[in-house]
C-alpha positions in Angstrom: 15.8 12.5 25.0 12.8 10.5 26.1 12.0 7.5 24.0 8.4 8.5 23.7 9.6 11.4 21.5 11.2 9.0 19.0 8.5 7.4 17.0 5.2 9.1 17.7 4.9 9.9 14.0 4.5 6.2 13.5 0.8 6.5 14.1 0.6 6.8 10.4 2.1 3.4 10.0 -1.3 1.9 10.4 -3.5 4.8 10.0 -3.3 4.5 6.3 -4.8 1.0 6.5 -7.9 2.0 8.3 -11.6 1.8 7.3 -13.3 4.8 5.8 -13.0 7.6 8.3 -11.7 11.1 9.0 -8.2 11.9 10.1 -4.9 13.0 8.6 -4.5 12.6 4.9 -6.9 9.8 4.7 -9.5 10.4 1.9 -12.8 8.7 1.2 -12.7 7.4 -2.4 -15.3 4.7 -3.0 -15.5 5.2 -6.7 -15.5 8.0 -9.3 -19.3 8.0 -9.4 -19.6 8.3 -5.7 -16.8 10.9 -5.4 -18.5 13.1 -8.0 -21.6 13.0 -5.8 -19.8 14.0 -2.5 -19.1 10.4 -1.5 -22.7 9.4 -1.0 -24.0 5.9 -1.9 -25.1 4.1 1.3 -28.8 4.7 0.5 -28.4 4.2 -3.2 -28.0 1.2 -5.5 -26.3 2.6 -8.6 -23.0 0.8 -9.1 -20.6 -2.0 -8.2 -19.0 0.1 -5.5 -22.1 -0.8 -3.4 -19.8 -3.5 -2.1 -17.9 -0.9 -0.2 -20.7 1.6 0.5 -23.4 -0.8 1.4 -23.2 -4.5 0.6 -26.9 -4.9 1.1 -27.5 -2.7 -2.0 -25.5 -5.0 -4.4 -28.4 -7.4 -4.8 -30.6 -4.6 -6.3 -28.2 -3.9 -9.1 -29.9 -4.4 -12.5 -26.9 -5.9 -14.3 -23.6 -7.8 -13.7 -20.6 -5.6 -14.1 -17.0 -4.7 -13.6 -15.6 -1.2 -12.8 -12.1 0.1 -12.1 -11.0 3.6 -11.0 -7.9 5.5 -9.9 -7.4 8.8 -8.2 -4.4 11.0 -7.6 -4.1 13.0 -4.4 -2.1 16.2 -4.4 -1.6 17.7 -0.9 -0.5 21.3 -0.3 0.6 21.9 3.3 2.1 24.9 4.9 3.4 25.2 8.5 4.1 28.4 10.5 6.0 27.9 13.8 4.7 29.7 16.9 8.1 31.1 17.4 8.0 33.0 14.1 10.3 32.5 11.2 9.6 31.5 7.6 6.7 29.5 6.6 7.5 25.9 5.8 5.9 24.1 2.9 5.3 20.4 2.1 7.3 19.1 -0.8 5.0 17.9 -3.6 3.8 14.3 -3.2 1.3 12.2 -5.1 -0.6 9.1 -4.0 -2.7 7.0 -6.5 -5.4 5.1 -4.6 -7.4 2.7 -6.9 -10.5 0.5 -6.8 -11.7 -2.6 -8.6 -15.2 -4.0 -8.2 -17.0 -6.9 -9.9 -20.3 -8.6 -9.2 -22.1 -11.5 -10.7 -25.4 -13.3 -10.4 -28.6 -14.4 -12.3 -30.1 -11.3 -13.9 -33.6 -12.3 -12.7 -32.3 -13.9 -9.5 -32.1 -12.6 -5.9 -28.5 -13.6 -5.2 -25.4 -11.7 -6.2 -21.7 -12.3 -5.4 -18.8 -9.9 -5.8 -15.2 -9.1 -5.2 -13.6 -5.8 -4.4 -10.0 -4.6 -4.3 -9.3 -1.0 -3.1 -6.8 1.3 -1.6 -8.9 4.0 0.0 -6.1 5.1 2.3 -2.5 5.9 1.6 -0.3 8.9 2.2 3.0 10.4 1.2 4.4 13.4 3.1 7.8 15.1 2.8 8.5 18.2 4.7 11.1 20.8 3.8 14.7 20.2 4.9 15.4 21.9 8.2 11.7 22.5 9.2 11.0 23.0 12.9 9.2 19.6 13.3 11.9 17.5 11.7 12.6 15.9 15.1 9.1 14.6 15.0 8.8 13.8 11.3 10.7 14.4 8.1 9.1 12.1 5.6 6.5 9.3 5.5 5.1 7.0 2.8 2.4 4.4 3.5 0.1 2.2 1.5 -2.6 -0.3 2.2 -4.6 -2.7 -0.1 -7.9 -4.3 0.9 -9.6 -7.4 -0.6 -13.3 -7.9 0.0 -15.3 -10.9 -1.2 -19.0 -10.0 -0.9 -22.5 -11.7 -1.1 -25.9 -10.0 -1.2 -29.4 -11.3 -1.2 -32.8 -9.7 -2.1 -35.3 -10.9 0.5 -38.1 -9.1 -1.3 -38.3 -6.7 -4.2 -37.9 -3.9 -1.7 -35.5 -5.3 0.9 -32.0 -6.8 0.5 -29.0 -7.6 2.8 -25.4 -8.2 2.2 -22.0 -8.8 3.8 -18.3 -8.8 2.9 -15.2 -10.1 4.5 -12.7 -7.2 4.7 -9.2 -8.3 4.4 -6.2 -6.0 5.0 -4.2 -7.9 2.4 -1.1 -5.7 2.2 0.3 -2.7 3.9 3.6 -1.0 4.2 5.2 2.1 5.7 8.4 4.0 5.6 9.1 7.0 7.9 12.1 9.2 8.7 12.8 11.7 11.4 15.8 13.7 12.7 17.4 13.0 16.1 18.8 15.8 18.2 22.2 15.1 19.8 24.4 17.4 21.9 26.9 18.0 19.2 25.3 16.7 16.0 22.0 15.9 14.3 21.3 12.4 13.2 18.5 10.7 11.3 16.6 7.4 11.8 14.3 5.4 9.6 11.5 3.0 10.2 10.3 0.5 7.6 7.7 -2.2 8.2 4.8 -4.2 6.7 1.4 -4.8 8.3 0.1 -8.3 9.0 -3.1 -9.5 7.4 -6.2 -8.2 9.3 -9.8 -9.1 9.1 -13.1 -7.4 9.5 -16.7 -7.4 8.3 -18.6 -5.0 6.1 -22.4 -5.6 6.3 -25.4 -3.6 5.2 -29.2 -3.5 4.7 -30.9 -1.7 1.8 -34.6 -0.8 1.6 -36.5 0.7 -1.3 -40.1 1.2 -0.4 -40.9 3.1 -3.6 -39.4 4.2 -6.9 -38.8 7.6 -5.3 -37.2 6.7 -2.0 -34.4 4.3 -0.8 -32.7 3.9 2.6 -29.6 2.1 3.7 -27.4 1.4 6.7 -24.0 -0.3 6.7 -21.4 -1.2 9.3 -17.7 -1.8 9.0 -16.1 -3.4 12.0 -12.9 -2.6 13.8 -9.7 -4.2 12.5 -6.6 -4.6 14.7 -3.7 -3.8 12.3 -0.3 -5.0 13.4 3.3 -4.4 12.4 5.8 -7.0 13.6 9.5 -7.2 12.9 9.7 -3.7 11.3 13.2 -2.4 10.8 14.7 0.4 12.8 17.7 1.8 10.9 20.2 4.6 11.6 20.4 6.5 8.4 23.6 8.4 9.0 25.5 6.1 11.4 27.5 8.1 13.9 28.8 6.8 17.3 26.4 9.0 19.4 23.4 7.5 17.6 24.7 3.9 17.7 25.0 4.1 21.5 21.4 5.2 21.9 19.7 2.9 19.4 20.4 -0.7 20.3 17.1 -2.2 19.1 16.8 -2.8 15.4 13.2 -4.1 15.2 9.8 -2.7 16.3 6.2 -3.9 16.6 3.0 -2.0 17.1 -0.8 -2.6 17.2 -3.4 0.0 16.3 -7.2 -0.5 16.6 -8.7 0.7 13.4 -12.1 2.0 14.4 -15.6 0.7 13.4 -17.9 2.9 11.3 -21.7 3.1 11.1 -23.0 4.7 7.8 -26.6 5.8 7.2 -27.9 7.0 3.8 -31.0 8.1 2.0 -31.7 8.2 -1.7 -34.3 10.4 -3.4 -35.4 10.0 -7.1 -37.8 13.0 -7.7 -37.7 12.3 -11.5 -36.3 9.6 -13.8 -33.3 11.8 -14.5 -32.5 13.2 -11.0 -30.9 11.2 -8.1 -30.1 12.8 -4.8 -28.2 11.1 -1.9 -27.4 12.1 1.7 -25.1 10.1 4.0 -23.9 10.3 7.5 -20.7 8.5 8.5 -20.0 7.9 12.2 -16.5 6.7 13.1 -15.6 5.3 16.5 -12.2 7.0 16.7 -12.5 7.0 20.5 -11.0 3.5 20.4 -7.7 5.2 19.5 -6.3 6.2 22.9 -2.6 5.8 22.5 0.1 4.3 20.3 2.8 2.0 21.7 5.9 0.7 20.0 7.9 -2.2 21.4 11.6 -2.6 20.4 13.7 -5.7 20.1 16.9 -7.1 18.8 17.4 -10.8 17.9 14.0 -11.6 19.3 14.6 -10.1 22.7 13.5 -6.7 24.2 16.1 -4.0 23.4 16.5 -0.3 24.2 15.9 2.5 21.8 16.7 5.6 23.7 16.0 5.1 27.4 13.4 2.2 27.3 12.4 -0.9 25.4 9.1 0.7 24.4 7.5 4.1 23.5 4.0 5.3 24.0 2.3 8.4 22.7 -1.1 9.8 23.5 -3.8 10.1 20.9 -7.1 10.3 22.8 -9.2 10.8 19.7 -12.9 11.8 19.7 -15.5 9.9 17.7 -16.0 11.6 14.2 -19.0 12.5 12.0 -19.1 13.2 8.3 -22.1 14.7 6.5 -22.4 14.1 2.8 -24.8 15.4 0.1 -24.7 14.9 -3.6 -26.7 14.4 -6.8 -26.7 13.1 -10.3 -28.6 14.5 -13.3 -28.9 12.2 -16.3 -28.8 14.8 -19.1 -29.5 12.2 -21.8 -28.8 8.5 -22.5 -25.1 9.3 -22.9 -24.2 12.0 -20.3 -24.6 12.2 -16.5 -23.6 15.3 -14.5 -22.7 15.0 -10.8 -22.0 17.4 -7.9 -21.7 17.1 -4.2 -20.1 18.2 -0.9 -19.3 17.1 2.6 -18.4 18.4 6.0 -15.9 16.2 7.9 -15.5 16.7 11.7 -12.0 15.9 12.8 -11.4 13.5 15.6 -8.1 15.1 16.6 -8.4 17.4 19.7 -6.4 20.5 20.5 -2.9 19.6 21.7 -2.9 16.2 19.9 -2.1 17.3 16.4 0.9 15.5 14.9 2.9 16.3 11.7 1.7 13.1 10.0 -1.9 14.1 10.8 -2.1 17.9 10.8 -5.9 17.5 10.8 -8.9 19.7 11.4 -12.5 19.9 10.2 -12.7 19.6 6.4 -15.0 21.3 3.9 -15.2 19.2 0.8 -16.5 20.0 -2.7 -16.8 17.5 -5.6 -17.9 17.3 -9.2 -18.0 14.6 -11.8 -19.3 13.4 -15.1 -20.2 10.0 -16.6 -20.4 9.2 -20.3 -21.8 6.0 -21.8 -19.6 5.2 -24.8 -21.7 2.3 -25.7 -24.8 0.6 -24.1 -22.5 -1.5 -21.9 -19.3 0.5 -21.6 -18.8 3.9 -19.9 -16.2 6.2 -18.4 -16.4 8.4 -15.3 -14.3 11.3 -14.2 -14.3 13.0 -10.8 -12.7 15.8 -8.9 -12.6 16.4 -5.1 -11.2 19.4 -3.3 -10.7 19.3 0.5 -10.0 22.4 2.4 -8.7 21.5 5.9 -9.4 24.4 8.2 -6.4 26.2 9.6 -5.2 24.6 12.8 -3.1 26.3 15.4 -1.5 24.3 18.2 0.2 26.2 21.0 2.9 25.3 23.5 0.3 25.7 26.2 -1.9 23.1 24.5 1.0 20.7 24.4 1.9 21.3 28.1 -1.7 21.0 29.3 -2.2 17.6 27.6 1.3 16.2 28.2 1.9 15.9 24.5 5.2 17.7 24.2 6.4 15.0 21.8 5.0 17.1 19.0 5.5 20.6 17.6 3.6 23.9 18.1 2.5 26.0 15.2 -0.2 26.6 12.6 -1.0 24.2 9.8 -2.8 25.0 6.6 -3.7 22.1 4.2 -5.6 21.7 0.9 -5.9 18.5 -1.0 -6.9 18.1 -4.7 -8.0 14.7 -6.0 -8.8 14.2 -9.7 -9.8 10.7 -10.8 -11.0 8.6 -13.7 -12.8 5.2 -13.9 -14.1 2.7 -16.5 -17.2 0.5 -16.2 -18.6 -2.4 -18.2 -22.0 -4.1 -17.6 -23.3 -7.3 -19.1 
C-alpha cells in the first residue's frame, strides 16, 4: 500500500477553514438576509453582514446595529460504484454554521468600526458501513471559526472604503478511513487543530445615485496549517502497528484568494435587486502534502515519512442574482439563485469533496417586530449536478488514490437570524 493512498481525504482538514468559495460541502452563508437573496450583497449596503460581503459598504449603513444568525446544513449524498452493486447513501449529518456582526460609529459621521465572528465553512460526512470508498474515507467532521475586526470610512456621500483583518481563530478536524491488509481490515483516525491564520478582507463601495450602487471586495489567501495532529490506530492489530510508526502529522494548505464584484439596483423604494460574481483563485491548490513524525523526528506511516496527493484545481466562478421586496413597514420578501462552477476537474473528485457545478435556489423573509428589532428566516437548496468518475479518469491523471463511481448530492439549508439597530 503506497502511503499517498493513506490520507488524501485530509484535504478537508483545512478546506473547511477557507474563504468563501466553491468546492466540496462548503456553503456560502453570509447572513439570513443575504442567503434569502441568493447570497448577493457585494454591491449593496443593507446590513451588518457588509463586513463579510464588502467592508467598504459598512460606512454607508444608516444605523448602528447587531445581528446574529444560524443555519443548519442537511446533505443527502448517494454513491453508485462503476463496478455495479447497491447504491450507497450518506448517513444523516447536520452542521450549524453561525454568524455574528456588530458595527458602531457616529450616526452622522463618516467612520464606522465593527466586529464579525462567523463559521461559513464546516462539514460532517459519514458514509455507510462497508461502502466501496471506505479505504479513502469513512467519516469526517470539521469546523472553523473566523474573527474579523473591521473599519470603514465614507470618503464622500457616494464613495466609501473599508478593510478587515481576517483571523482564522479556531479550526479542528477528525477523519477516519479503513486500511486494507492481506488478511484483515483495519481503521485509522486523524485528529488535529489548525493554527491561527491571517488575511485581509477589503472593499470599495460606490453609490452614484439612489437607484444604483456598485461594489468590489477582495479576500486574500490564507495559509492554514495543522501541526502536531494525532494519527491513531482505531482497532490496534499487529499488522497495522508495523506499518504506522508515526503518530503525528502536519500539513499546510493555501486557502485561495477571492475577488467579488456586485451591483445593486433600486428601481423603486420597495424593490432592491442585487447581482454578484465571485471569482476564487482555486488554481493555487495544486497538491496536498502530509509530513509524519514521532517524538519530533520524521517517522514512517506506510512506506514513507510523507504523503502527497494531487488536487490541480481550476479557478472557480459563481454567479448570483437576488432581490428583496418590502411589502410594507413590517414585512420583506426575498428570493434568489446562483450557479456555482466547480473547481474540481474530472479524475480529481474525492469522497470528502464529491463536487460538481451547483444550481442554487434561495428564499427568505424578514419581519420587523418593532422599529429597532427584527427577525429573518432563509432557506437555500443546492443541487450538485451528478458527477461520474471513471477508472480511466483516475488512470489518466495518476489519481488512483480515490474511488471511481457516480455521486449525487443535494444540500438543504434552513436558517434564522435576529437583528437589532440603534
